[in-house]
C-alpha positions as CSV (number, residue, x, y, z in Angstrom):
1,M,63.2,-18.0,5.3
2,F,66.0,-20.5,3.8
3,N,69.9,-19.7,5.2
4,E,72.4,-19.6,2.3
5,A,76.0,-19.3,1.9
6,E,75.9,-15.7,1.3
7,E,72.5,-14.4,1.6
8,V,69.1,-15.6,3.6
9,L,65.6,-15.3,1.4
10,I,62.8,-14.8,2.8
11,V,59.6,-15.3,0.4
12,V,55.6,-14.5,1.4
13,D,52.8,-15.1,-0.9
14,L,50.8,-12.2,-0.3
15,G,48.3,-13.5,-3.5
16,G,44.9,-10.5,-3.9
17,F,47.6,-8.2,-2.5
18,T,49.3,-5.1,-5.3
19,R,52.4,-4.1,-4.5
20,G,51.2,-0.5,-3.8
21,E,49.0,-2.3,-1.5
22,I,52.2,-3.5,0.4
23,S,54.6,-2.1,3.1
24,L,57.7,-3.2,4.1
25,S,59.5,-1.4,6.8
26,M,62.9,-3.1,8.4
27,S,65.2,-2.8,11.6
28,P,68.7,-4.6,12.5
29,Q,66.6,-7.6,14.2
30,H,63.3,-7.5,12.6
31,Y,61.5,-7.8,8.2
32,I,58.3,-5.7,9.4
33,L,55.2,-6.6,6.2
34,Q,52.1,-4.9,6.6
35,A,49.3,-5.3,4.0
36,A,46.1,-3.6,3.2
37,R,42.8,-3.8,1.0
38,G,39.9,-3.1,1.6
39,E,38.8,-4.8,4.8
40,Q,41.7,-7.5,3.6
41,R,44.4,-6.9,6.0
42,F,48.4,-9.1,7.0
43,S,51.1,-8.3,9.3
44,E,53.8,-10.6,9.8
45,V,57.0,-9.8,11.8
46,I,59.8,-11.9,10.6
47,G,63.0,-12.2,13.0
48,L,66.4,-11.2,11.2
49,P,69.6,-13.6,11.4
50,P,72.2,-11.1,13.3
51,N,74.6,-11.7,10.8
52,V,72.7,-9.8,7.9
53,D,73.1,-7.1,5.8
54,T,70.1,-4.6,6.1
55,E,71.4,-1.9,3.9
56,H,71.8,-3.8,1.1
57,S,68.6,-5.9,0.5
58,R,66.8,-6.5,-2.2
59,E,62.5,-6.5,-2.7
60,R,60.6,-8.2,-5.7
61,F,57.3,-8.5,-5.8
62,V,55.9,-11.1,-9.0
63,N,52.5,-12.9,-9.4
64,G,51.4,-12.5,-5.6
65,V,55.0,-13.7,-4.4
66,L,57.3,-11.7,-2.2
67,E,60.9,-12.4,-2.4
68,I,63.2,-10.6,0.1
69,V,67.3,-11.5,-0.5
70,L,69.3,-10.3,2.5
71,P,73.1,-10.8,2.2
72,R,75.3,-11.5,4.6
73,K,77.9,-9.6,5.8
74,K,81.3,-10.0,5.0
75,I,83.3,-11.0,8.1
76,P,87.0,-10.7,7.7
77,I,88.7,-13.8,8.5
78,Q,91.7,-12.8,11.0
79,P,94.8,-14.8,10.2
80,A,95.6,-17.7,13.2
81,C,98.8,-16.0,15.3
82,R,102.0,-18.5,16.2
83,H,103.7,-18.4,18.8
84,T,107.3,-19.5,19.0
85,T,109.9,-20.5,21.4
86,P,113.0,-18.3,21.7
87,G,115.3,-20.8,21.4
88,R,113.8,-23.5,19.8
């Protein structure tokens, strides 16, 4: 897992599996990856950071490597409050 400023990138080597043999599911806290081909099985649960946008994730599977990109949630910045003292 690579934590970048704008996104989180997860890279998993699934050499030997095709895209059709891979199952992906997600909860707000976890990414669940399963793959099956005959007797060969693979399963992994990947914990996600709390500030990723799971609704806008992207997956790419090329040459046996699965890349999952999760953008970070945009957190609005609150302007600083200025306190003034009357009479000053």
